[in-house]
Structures are given as C-alpha cells and as structure tokens.
Backbone as JSON Lines, residues from 0, in Angstrom:
{"i":0,"aa":"M","n":[-17.75,194.6,149.98],"ca":[-17.45,194.75,148.58],"c":[-16.73,193.49,148.11]}
{"i":1,"aa":"R","n":[-17.1,193.03,146.96],"ca":[-16.51,191.82,146.41],"c":[-15.62,192.17,145.23]}
{"i":2,"aa":"I","n":[-14.38,191.62,145.23],"ca":[-13.43,191.91,144.14],"c":[-13.45,190.73,143.18]}
{"i":3,"aa":"R","n":[-13.61,191.03,141.93],"ca":[-13.61,189.98,140.92],"c":[-12.31,190.0,140.15]}
{"i":4,"aa":"S","n":[-11.8,188.83,139.89],"ca":[-10.57,188.74,139.11],"c":[-10.95,188.63,137.64]}
{"i":5,"aa":"T","n":[-10.58,189.62,136.9],"ca":[-10.91,189.61,135.48],"c":[-9.75,189.11,134.63]}
{"i":6,"aa":"I","n":[-8.57,188.95,135.26],"ca":[-7.39,188.49,134.5],"c":[-7.11,187.02,134.75]}
{"i":7,"aa":"A","n":[-7.25,186.56,135.99],"ca":[-6.87,185.2,136.35],"c":[-7.68,184.15,135.63]}
{"i":8,"aa":"A","n":[-8.97,184.31,135.52],"ca":[-9.81,183.29,134.89],"c":[-9.41,183.02,133.44]}
{"i":9,"aa":"P","n":[-9.22,184.06,132.6],"ca":[-8.82,183.77,131.22],"c":[-7.45,183.11,131.13]}
{"i":10,"aa":"V","n":[-6.52,183.46,132.03],"ca":[-5.18,182.85,132.01],"c":[-5.27,181.37,132.35]}
{"i":11,"aa":"V","n":[-6.03,181.03,133.37],"ca":[-6.18,179.63,133.77],"c":[-6.84,178.84,132.65]}
{"i":12,"aa":"C","n":[-7.88,179.4,132.05],"ca":[-8.57,178.71,130.96],"c":[-7.64,178.51,129.76]}
{"i":13,"aa":"A","n":[-6.82,179.49,129.46],"ca":[-5.88,179.37,128.34],"c":[-4.85,178.28,128.61]}
{"i":14,"aa":"A","n":[-4.35,178.21,129.84],"ca":[-3.37,177.17,130.19],"c":[-3.99,175.79,130.08]}
{"i":15,"aa":"A","n":[-5.21,175.65,130.55],"ca":[-5.89,174.36,130.47],"c":[-6.12,173.96,129.02]}
{"i":16,"aa":"A","n":[-6.49,174.92,128.2],"ca":[-6.73,174.65,126.78],"c":[-5.44,174.19,126.09]}
{"i":17,"aa":"L","n":[-4.32,174.82,126.43],"ca":[-3.05,174.41,125.84],"c":[-2.68,172.99,126.23]}
{"i":18,"aa":"L","n":[-2.9,172.64,127.48],"ca":[-2.6,171.27,127.92],"c":[-3.47,170.26,127.21]}
{"i":19,"aa":"L","n":[-4.75,170.57,127.05],"ca":[-5.66,169.64,126.4],"c":[-5.36,169.53,124.9]}
{"i":20,"aa":"A","n":[-4.88,170.6,124.31],"ca":[-4.6,170.6,122.88],"c":[-3.24,170.01,122.53]}
{"i":21,"aa":"A","n":[-2.37,169.84,123.51],"ca":[-1.02,169.33,123.25],"c":[-1.09,167.9,122.72]}
{"i":22,"aa":"P","n":[-0.29,167.57,121.71],"ca":[-0.25,166.19,121.23],"c":[0.24,165.26,122.35]}
{"i":23,"aa":"Q","n":[-0.17,164.0,122.3],"ca":[0.21,163.04,123.32],"c":[1.72,162.94,123.51]}
{"i":24,"aa":"S","n":[2.48,163.08,122.43],"ca":[3.93,162.97,122.54],"c":[4.53,164.1,123.37]}
{"i":25,"aa":"Q","n":[3.81,165.23,123.49],"ca":[4.31,166.35,124.26],"c":[3.68,166.45,125.64]}
{"i":26,"aa":"A","n":[2.66,165.67,125.87],"ca":[1.99,165.7,127.17],"c":[2.93,165.09,128.21]}
{"i":27,"aa":"V","n":[2.8,165.53,129.44],"ca":[3.61,165.0,130.53],"c":[3.15,163.57,130.8]}
{"i":28,"aa":"P","n":[4.05,162.58,130.68],"ca":[3.63,161.19,130.87],"c":[3.34,160.88,132.34]}
{"i":29,"aa":"A","n":[2.37,160.02,132.54],"ca":[2.07,159.55,133.89],"c":[3.16,158.56,134.27]}
{"i":30,"aa":"R","n":[3.76,158.75,135.42],"ca":[4.86,157.9,135.84],"c":[4.28,156.66,136.52]}
{"i":31,"aa":"A","n":[4.57,155.51,135.95],"ca":[4.05,154.26,136.48],"c":[5.12,153.59,137.33]}
{"i":32,"aa":"T","n":[5.28,154.06,138.55],"ca":[6.25,153.47,139.46],"c":[5.63,152.26,140.12]}
{"i":33,"aa":"P","n":[6.29,151.11,140.06],"ca":[5.73,149.95,140.74],"c":[5.66,150.19,142.25]}
{"i":34,"aa":"P","n":[4.75,149.54,142.93],"ca":[4.65,149.71,144.39],"c":[5.79,148.99,145.1]}
{"i":35,"aa":"R","n":[5.95,149.28,146.37],"ca":[6.92,148.55,147.2],"c":[6.5,147.09,147.26]}
{"i":36,"aa":"C","n":[7.47,146.2,147.28],"ca":[7.18,144.78,147.4],"c":[6.63,144.48,148.79]}
{"i":37,"aa":"A","n":[5.57,143.73,148.84],"ca":[5.05,143.26,150.12],"c":[6.0,142.2,150.65]}
{"i":38,"aa":"E","n":[6.3,142.25,151.92],"ca":[7.25,141.29,152.49],"c":[6.82,139.85,152.26]}
{"i":39,"aa":"K","n":[5.52,139.6,152.34],"ca":[5.03,138.23,152.16],"c":[5.2,137.73,150.72]}
{"i":40,"aa":"A","n":[5.44,138.63,149.77],"ca":[5.65,138.24,148.38],"c":[7.12,137.98,148.06]}
{"i":41,"aa":"L","n":[8.0,138.14,149.05],"ca":[9.44,137.99,148.82],"c":[10.0,136.73,149.46]}
{"i":42,"aa":"T","n":[10.97,136.14,148.8],"ca":[11.76,135.06,149.39],"c":[13.2,135.58,149.49]}
{"i":43,"aa":"I","n":[13.76,135.48,150.68],"ca":[15.13,135.95,150.9],"c":[16.01,134.74,151.21]}
{"i":44,"aa":"R","n":[17.18,134.71,150.57],"ca":[18.14,133.63,150.8],"c":[19.48,134.22,151.21]}
{"i":45,"aa":"A","n":[20.27,133.45,151.93],"ca":[21.62,133.87,152.31],"c":[22.47,132.63,152.54]}
{"i":46,"aa":"K","n":[23.71,132.69,152.07],"ca":[24.63,131.57,152.22],"c":[26.06,132.09,152.13]}
{"i":47,"aa":"A","n":[26.93,131.6,153.0],"ca":[28.35,131.99,152.95],"c":[29.0,131.4,151.7]}
{"i":48,"aa":"V","n":[29.98,132.11,151.18],"ca":[30.74,131.62,150.03],"c":[31.58,130.43,150.5]}
{"i":49,"aa":"P","n":[31.52,129.3,149.81],"ca":[32.33,128.14,150.22],"c":[33.81,128.51,150.28]}
{"i":50,"aa":"G","n":[34.44,128.2,151.39],"ca":[35.86,128.49,151.58],"c":[36.14,129.89,152.08]}
{"i":51,"aa":"D","n":[35.14,130.75,152.14],"ca":[35.34,132.12,152.63],"c":[34.13,132.54,153.47]}
{"i":52,"aa":"P","n":[34.09,132.14,154.74],"ca":[32.93,132.46,155.58],"c":[32.76,133.95,155.89]}
{"i":53,"aa":"S","n":[33.71,134.79,155.45],"ca":[33.56,136.23,155.67],"c":[32.71,136.9,154.59]}
{"i":54,"aa":"V","n":[32.34,136.14,153.55],"ca":[31.49,136.67,152.48],"c":[30.19,135.87,152.42]}
{"i":55,"aa":"V","n":[29.08,136.58,152.47],"ca":[27.76,135.97,152.41],"c":[27.05,136.5,151.17]}
{"i":56,"aa":"R","n":[26.55,135.59,150.36],"ca":[25.75,135.98,149.2],"c":[24.29,135.97,149.61]}
{"i":57,"aa":"V","n":[23.57,137.03,149.25],"ca":[22.15,137.12,149.58],"c":[21.36,137.34,148.3]}
{"i":58,"aa":"G","n":[20.11,136.94,148.35],"ca":[19.23,137.12,147.2],"c":[17.81,137.37,147.66]}
{"i":59,"aa":"V","n":[17.06,138.07,146.83],"ca":[15.64,138.31,147.09],"c":[14.88,138.03,145.8]}
{"i":60,"aa":"T","n":[13.79,137.25,145.9],"ca":[12.98,136.9,144.74],"c":[11.56,137.4,144.95]}
{"i":61,"aa":"N","n":[11.0,138.01,143.93],"ca":[9.61,138.46,143.95],"c":[8.72,137.3,143.53]}
{"i":62,"aa":"R","n":[7.99,136.72,144.47],"ca":[7.07,135.62,144.17],"c":[5.69,136.13,143.78]}
{"i":63,"aa":"G","n":[5.5,137.45,143.78],"ca":[4.21,138.03,143.45],"c":[3.94,138.0,141.95]}
{"i":64,"aa":"S","n":[2.73,138.39,141.59],"ca":[2.32,138.38,140.18],"c":[2.52,139.73,139.5]}
{"i":65,"aa":"R","n":[2.99,140.74,140.25],"ca":[3.21,142.08,139.69],"c":[4.61,142.57,140.02]}
{"i":66,"aa":"A","n":[5.09,143.46,139.18],"ca":[6.39,144.08,139.44],"c":[6.28,144.94,140.7]}
{"i":67,"aa":"C","n":[7.39,145.03,141.42],"ca":[7.44,145.84,142.63],"c":[8.88,146.29,142.85]}
{"i":68,"aa":"V","n":[9.1,147.12,143.86],"ca":[10.44,147.61,144.14],"c":[10.84,147.33,145.58]}
{"i":69,"aa":"V","n":[12.16,147.16,145.77],"ca":[12.76,147.03,147.1],"c":[13.77,148.17,147.24]}
{"i":70,"aa":"D","n":[14.28,148.39,148.44],"ca":[15.32,149.4,148.63],"c":[16.51,149.06,147.73]}
{"i":71,"aa":"R","n":[17.24,150.08,147.31],"ca":[18.39,149.88,146.41],"c":[19.47,149.0,147.05]}
{"i":72,"aa":"V","n":[19.56,149.04,148.38],"ca":[20.58,148.29,149.12],"c":[19.87,147.43,150.17]}
{"i":73,"aa":"P","n":[20.25,146.15,150.3],"ca":[19.62,145.34,151.35],"c":[20.02,145.85,152.74]}
{"i":74,"aa":"T","n":[19.16,145.63,153.71],"ca":[19.48,145.94,155.1],"c":[19.99,144.65,155.73]}
{"i":75,"aa":"V","n":[21.24,144.66,156.18],"ca":[21.88,143.47,156.74],"c":[22.35,143.79,158.15]}
{"i":76,"aa":"T","n":[21.8,143.06,159.13],"ca":[22.19,143.26,160.53],"c":[22.71,141.95,161.1]}
{"i":77,"aa":"F","n":[23.38,142.05,162.24],"ca":[24.11,140.91,162.79],"c":[23.72,140.65,164.24]}
{"i":78,"aa":"G","n":[22.94,139.57,164.46],"ca":[22.56,139.18,165.81],"c":[22.17,140.35,166.67]}
{"i":79,"aa":"G","n":[22.72,140.43,167.86],"ca":[22.41,141.52,168.78],"c":[23.34,142.7,168.66]}
{"i":80,"aa":"L","n":[24.17,142.75,167.62],"ca":[25.11,143.85,167.45],"c":[24.41,145.08,166.9]}
{"i":81,"aa":"D","n":[24.9,146.24,167.26],"ca":[24.33,147.5,166.77],"c":[24.77,147.76,165.34]}
{"i":82,"aa":"G","n":[23.89,148.41,164.58],"ca":[24.23,148.86,163.25],"c":[23.97,147.83,162.18]}
{"i":83,"aa":"A","n":[24.19,148.26,160.94],"ca":[23.97,147.42,159.76],"c":[25.18,147.55,158.84]}
{"i":84,"aa":"A","n":[25.3,146.61,157.93],"ca":[26.38,146.68,156.93],"c":[26.21,147.94,156.09]}
{"i":85,"aa":"L","n":[27.32,148.61,155.82],"ca":[27.3,149.82,155.0],"c":[27.34,149.46,153.53]}
{"i":86,"aa":"P","n":[26.67,150.24,152.68],"ca":[26.69,149.94,151.25],"c":[28.02,150.34,150.6]}
{"i":87,"aa":"V","n":[28.46,149.52,149.64],"ca":[29.6,149.86,148.8],"c":[29.18,149.73,147.35]}
{"i":88,"aa":"P","n":[29.45,150.66,146.5],"ca":[29.96,151.97,146.86],"c":[28.88,152.75,147.58]}
{"i":89,"aa":"L","n":[29.32,153.78,148.31],"ca":[28.36,154.62,149.01],"c":[27.47,155.31,147.99]}
{"i":90,"aa":"P","n":[26.16,155.33,148.23],"ca":[25.26,155.99,147.27],"c":[25.47,157.5,147.28]}
{"i":91,"aa":"R","n":[25.3,158.12,146.13],"ca":[25.43,159.58,146.02],"c":[24.21,160.28,146.59]}
{"i":92,"aa":"T","n":[23.09,159.58,146.56],"ca":[21.86,160.14,147.1],"c":[21.26,159.15,148.09]}
{"i":93,"aa":"R","n":[20.42,159.65,148.95],"ca":[19.74,158.77,149.9],"c":[18.57,158.12,149.2]}
{"i":94,"aa":"G","n":[18.24,156.96,149.67],"ca":[17.06,156.29,149.13],"c":[17.31,155.64,147.79]}
{"i":95,"aa":"G","n":[16.25,155.48,147.06],"ca":[16.32,154.82,145.78],"c":[15.77,153.41,145.89]}
{"i":96,"aa":"T","n":[15.36,152.88,144.76],"ca":[14.76,151.55,144.76],"c":[15.37,150.69,143.66]}
{"i":97,"aa":"Y","n":[15.1,149.4,143.76],"ca":[15.53,148.42,142.77],"c":[14.28,147.67,142.32]}
{"i":98,"aa":"P","n":[13.98,147.65,141.02],"ca":[12.76,146.99,140.56],"c":[12.94,145.48,140.45]}
{"i":99,"aa":"L","n":[11.88,144.77,140.8],"ca":[11.84,143.31,140.65],"c":[10.61,142.94,139.84]}
{"i":100,"aa":"R","n":[10.8,142.29,138.72],"ca":[9.67,141.8,137.95],"c":[9.11,140.55,138.64]}
{"i":101,"aa":"P","n":[7.92,140.11,138.28],"ca":[7.39,138.88,138.87],"c":[8.35,137.72,138.6]}
{"i":102,"aa":"G","n":[8.73,137.01,139.62],"ca":[9.67,135.89,139.48],"c":[11.13,136.34,139.42]}
{"i":103,"aa":"G","n":[11.37,137.64,139.42],"ca":[12.72,138.18,139.31],"c":[13.49,138.09,140.62]}
{"i":104,"aa":"T","n":[14.8,137.97,140.5],"ca":[15.68,137.87,141.67],"c":[16.78,138.92,141.59]}
{"i":105,"aa":"A","n":[17.08,139.53,142.72],"ca":[18.21,140.46,142.84],"c":[19.23,139.82,143.77]}
{"i":106,"aa":"H","n":[20.5,140.15,143.57],"ca":[21.59,139.54,144.33],"c":[22.46,140.62,144.96]}
{"i":107,"aa":"A","n":[23.02,140.3,146.11],"ca":[23.99,141.19,146.77],"c":[25.03,140.3,147.46]}
{"i":108,"aa":"A","n":[26.17,140.9,147.75],"ca":[27.22,140.19,148.49],"c":[27.57,141.03,149.71]}
{"i":109,"aa":"V","n":[27.83,140.35,150.82],"ca":[28.13,141.0,152.1],"c":[29.49,140.51,152.59]}
{"i":110,"aa":"R","n":[30.37,141.45,152.91],"ca":[31.64,141.08,153.56],"c":[31.46,141.42,155.04]}
{"i":111,"aa":"T","n":[31.49,140.37,155.87],"ca":[31.24,140.58,157.3],"c":[32.45,141.11,158.04]}
{"i":112,"aa":"I","n":[33.64,140.77,157.55],"ca":[34.88,141.22,158.18],"c":[36.0,141.19,157.14]}
{"i":113,"aa":"A","n":[36.86,142.19,157.14],"ca":[37.95,142.24,156.16],"c":[39.07,141.28,156.54]}
{"i":114,"aa":"D","n":[39.4,141.2,157.84],"ca":[40.48,140.34,158.32],"c":[39.95,139.48,159.46]}
{"i":115,"aa":"P","n":[39.66,138.2,159.18],"ca":[39.11,137.33,160.23],"c":[39.98,137.22,161.47]}
{"i":116,"aa":"A","n":[41.26,137.55,161.38],"ca":[42.15,137.5,162.55],"c":[42.12,138.81,163.35]}
{"i":117,"aa":"D","n":[41.35,139.78,162.92],"ca":[41.28,141.08,163.59],"c":[40.86,140.89,165.05]}
{"i":118,"aa":"P","n":[41.67,141.37,166.0],"ca":[41.34,141.19,167.42],"c":[40.09,141.96,167.85]}
{"i":119,"aa":"Q","n":[39.64,142.94,167.06],"ca":[38.45,143.7,167.41],"c":[37.16,143.05,166.89]}
{"i":120,"aa":"A","n":[37.3,141.91,166.22],"ca":[36.14,141.25,165.64],"c":[35.1,140.92,166.7]}
{"i":121,"aa":"R","n":[33.85,141.11,166.33],"ca":[32.73,140.7,167.18],"c":[32.2,139.4,166.61]}
{"i":122,"aa":"R","n":[31.39,138.75,167.4],"ca":[30.8,137.49,166.96],"c":[29.29,137.55,167.13]}
{"i":123,"aa":"A","n":[28.59,137.12,166.09],"ca":[27.13,137.12,166.12],"c":[26.62,135.71,165.85]}
{"i":124,"aa":"D","n":[25.47,135.4,166.42],"ca":[24.86,134.08,166.21],"c":[24.09,134.0,164.9]}
{"i":125,"aa":"S","n":[23.74,135.18,164.35],"ca":[22.88,135.17,163.16],"c":[23.08,136.44,162.34]}
{"i":126,"aa":"V","n":[22.52,136.37,161.12],"ca":[22.49,137.51,160.21],"c":[21.04,137.66,159.75]}
{"i":127,"aa":"T","n":[20.54,138.9,159.77],"ca":[19.2,139.18,159.27],"c":[19.32,140.02,158.01]}
{"i":128,"aa":"V","n":[18.59,139.61,156.97],"ca":[18.6,140.31,155.69],"c":[17.19,140.75,155.37]}
{"i":129,"aa":"A","n":[17.02,142.04,155.08],"ca":[15.72,142.58,154.67],"c":[15.88,143.28,153.33]}
{"i":130,"aa":"A","n":[14.88,143.14,152.47],"ca":[14.91,143.77,151.16],"c":[14.62,145.26,151.24]}
{"i":131,"aa":"S","n":[13.96,145.68,152.3],"ca":[13.66,147.08,152.55],"c":[13.79,147.35,154.04]}
{"i":132,"aa":"S","n":[14.25,148.52,154.39],"ca":[14.49,148.83,155.81],"c":[13.21,148.82,156.65]}
{"i":133,"aa":"S","n":[12.06,148.92,156.02],"ca":[10.79,148.91,156.75],"c":[10.28,147.49,156.99]}
{"i":134,"aa":"Q","n":[11.02,146.48,156.55],"ca":[10.58,145.09,156.69],"c":[11.42,144.36,157.73]}
{"i":135,"aa":"W","n":[10.85,143.28,158.28],"ca":[11.56,142.47,159.28],"c":[12.69,141.67,158.65]}
{"i":136,"aa":"G","n":[12.48,141.16,157.45],"ca":[13.49,140.36,156.78],"c":[13.5,138.91,157.25]}
{"i":137,"aa":"A","n":[14.56,138.2,156.9],"ca":[14.73,136.79,157.28],"c":[16.03,136.66,158.06]}
{"i":138,"aa":"T","n":[15.98,135.85,159.1],"ca":[17.16,135.64,159.94],"c":[17.74,134.26,159.66]}
{"i":139,"aa":"F","n":[19.07,134.24,159.51],"ca":[19.79,133.01,159.22],"c":[20.82,132.77,160.32]}
{"i":140,"aa":"T","n":[20.8,131.59,160.92],"ca":[21.8,131.28,161.95],"c":[23.15,131.1,161.29]}
{"i":141,"aa":"A","n":[24.21,131.2,162.08],"ca":[25.56,131.01,161.56],"c":[25.7,129.62,160.94]}
{"i":142,"aa":"A","n":[25.14,128.61,161.59],"ca":[25.23,127.26,161.05],"c":[24.51,127.14,159.71]}
{"i":143,"aa":"R","n":[23.34,127.76,159.59],"ca":[22.58,127.72,158.34],"c":[23.31,128.47,157.22]}
{"i":144,"aa":"L","n":[24.01,129.54,157.58],"ca":[24.79,130.3,156.59],"c":[26.02,129.53,156.11]}
{"i":145,"aa":"G","n":[26.56,128.68,157.01],"ca":[27.79,127.98,156.69],"c":[29.03,128.72,157.15]}
{"i":146,"aa":"T","n":[28.88,129.54,158.21],"ca":[30.03,130.29,158.73],"c":[30.61,129.67,159.99]}
{"i":147,"aa":"G","n":[30.14,128.49,160.36],"ca":[30.58,127.85,161.59],"c":[29.59,128.14,162.71]}
{"i":148,"aa":"S","n":[30.07,128.2,163.95],"ca":[29.17,128.41,165.08],"c":[28.82,129.88,165.27]}
{"i":149,"aa":"R","n":[29.61,130.78,164.69],"ca":[29.37,132.22,164.8],"c":[29.74,132.92,163.5]}
{"i":150,"aa":"V","n":[29.24,134.14,163.36],"ca":[29.6,134.99,162.25],"c":[30.55,136.05,162.8]}
{"i":151,"aa":"R","n":[31.77,136.12,162.24],"ca":[32.73,137.13,162.68],"c":[32.4,138.43,161.96]}
{"i":152,"aa":"V","n":[32.31,139.53,162.74],"ca":[31.86,140.81,162.19],"c":[32.77,141.93,162.65]}
{"i":153,"aa":"W","n":[33.21,142.76,161.69],"ca":[33.89,144.01,161.99],"c":[33.84,144.87,160.74]}
{"i":154,"aa":"E","n":[33.21,146.03,160.84],"ca":[33.03,146.96,159.73],"c":[32.47,146.26,158.48]}
{"i":155,"aa":"P","n":[31.29,145.64,158.6],"ca":[30.7,144.92,157.47],"c":[30.22,145.86,156.36]}
{"i":156,"aa":"V","n":[30.28,145.37,155.13],"ca":[29.8,146.13,153.96],"c":[28.93,145.22,153.09]}
{"i":157,"aa":"T","n":[28.02,145.84,152.36],"ca":[27.16,145.11,151.42],"c":[27.1,145.85,150.1]}
{"i":158,"aa":"T","n":[26.94,145.1,149.03],"ca":[26.76,145.71,147.71],"c":[25.31,146.15,147.57]}
{"i":159,"aa":"W","n":[25.07,146.95,146.54],"ca":[23.7,147.27,146.14],"c":[23.13,146.0,145.51]}
{"i":160,"aa":"W","n":[21.83,145.95,145.34],"ca":[21.25,144.81,144.62],"c":[21.78,144.8,143.2]}
{"i":161,"aa":"Q","n":[22.08,143.62,142.7],"ca":[22.64,143.43,141.36],"c":[21.78,142.42,140.6]}
{"i":162,"aa":"P","n":[21.85,142.41,139.27],"ca":[21.03,141.47,138.5],"c":[21.51,140.02,138.59]}
{"i":163,"aa":"T","n":[22.8,139.8,138.91],"ca":[23.33,138.44,139.01],"c":[24.25,138.32,140.22]}
{"i":164,"aa":"A","n":[24.47,137.08,140.66],"ca":[25.41,136.85,141.77],"c":[26.83,137.22,141.35]}
{"i":165,"aa":"A","n":[27.18,136.98,140.09],"ca":[28.52,137.33,139.6],"c":[28.73,138.85,139.66]}
{"i":166,"aa":"A","n":[27.71,139.62,139.31],"ca":[27.81,141.08,139.38],"c":[27.97,141.53,140.83]}
{"i":167,"aa":"A","n":[27.27,140.87,141.75],"ca":[27.42,141.21,143.17],"c":[28.83,140.89,143.65]}
{"i":168,"aa":"D","n":[29.36,139.74,143.23],"ca":[30.74,139.38,143.6],"c":[31.73,140.41,143.07]}
{"i":169,"aa":"R","n":[31.55,140.83,141.81],"ca":[32.45,141.84,141.23],"c":[32.36,143.15,142.02]}
{"i":170,"aa":"A","n":[31.15,143.54,142.39],"ca":[30.97,144.79,143.14],"c":[31.67,144.73,144.49]}
{"i":171,"aa":"L","n":[31.74,143.54,145.07],"ca":[32.43,143.35,146.34],"c":[33.87,142.93,146.12]}
{"i":172,"aa":"Q","n":[34.23,142.63,144.87],"ca":[35.56,142.18,144.49],"c":[35.91,140.84,145.11]}
{"i":173,"aa":"V","n":[34.96,139.9,144.99],"ca":[35.16,138.53,145.44],"c":[35.8,137.75,144.32]}
{"i":174,"aa":"S","n":[36.84,137.03,144.62],"ca":[37.49,136.25,143.55],"c":[36.97,134.84,143.51]}
C-alpha cells in the first residue's frame, strides 16, 4: 500500500511561492565571503623594533588580484621551541578571519619576552610567521630580524591583525 501526502506538497509549494514572490530587499542575501588567501599570493615580513629586540613587527600583503582572508591572528612560532605566541586580547570566539583586499597589508606586533633579564627565558635561532595556521609561513633568522644572534622568548604574545603598524603597536602597547 502506498501512502500519499496530501498536505505536505501544497505547504512546500506555498513556501516556495512566497520566497519567489518576496521583493529583493527582503530576500536572504547571498553571502560573498572571500576565499582563504593562497600562501603563494602572500608576502610576509618581520623586523624587530629598533632599540627593543623583544618586540617584532610583522606584516602580510596580498599580492593576488582578488580579495581574500587570513586567520584573525597570525601564527608565530619560535625556532625549535614548543607552542606559539598567544593572541592579545584573547578572542571571545575561536576562529575568525581578517580580509585583505588586493595589494592590502595587515600588521601585527609580537612581544617575545616581557623581561629580557628573566632567568627562565629561552633562546631561539628564528621566528616563523604564518598568516593562517594551515600555512607554512616565512622563517626569519634572529640576525635578519635584528634581535642579535638569538631571539629571547618567554610567554610570547601577538596582536590580532591590524590595519596599520601604529594600531598594532597600540594593541601591544609599544611606546
């Protein structure tokens, strides 16, 4: 025996008709989220702040011809040491992205150590910065960064991506 639905079909048809008849201003807009930035379309830079080797300014530029997104916070790791710099302020939610227009640049600041005289400080030969956690990123030696022969690290923090280097400095409270 076959059961036919005599109520469901008219309800579905009525709902479809209402959606089609709705004015464009009331229709649900298609969300045009830019794709993730391809690593090959990005240029990553990093340099220690002159006179303060415990602060590194980083930047990422979209060299592609289309807008794309990177993680809201850069992934910053230190040589062979475990872990990555923690974001400040801590995000309220996990994830999130930062949009980059073609030719656009985002900036962040990283504090590698709060007190360079801290006896618990570790030393790393390099710093790796990635715009997204799924990417390899770019590695910068201590000498290339301008931090001397090593990068001193203890409880490192990084800002979220910011529109300017000055905004990144303010977020990290760099004077």
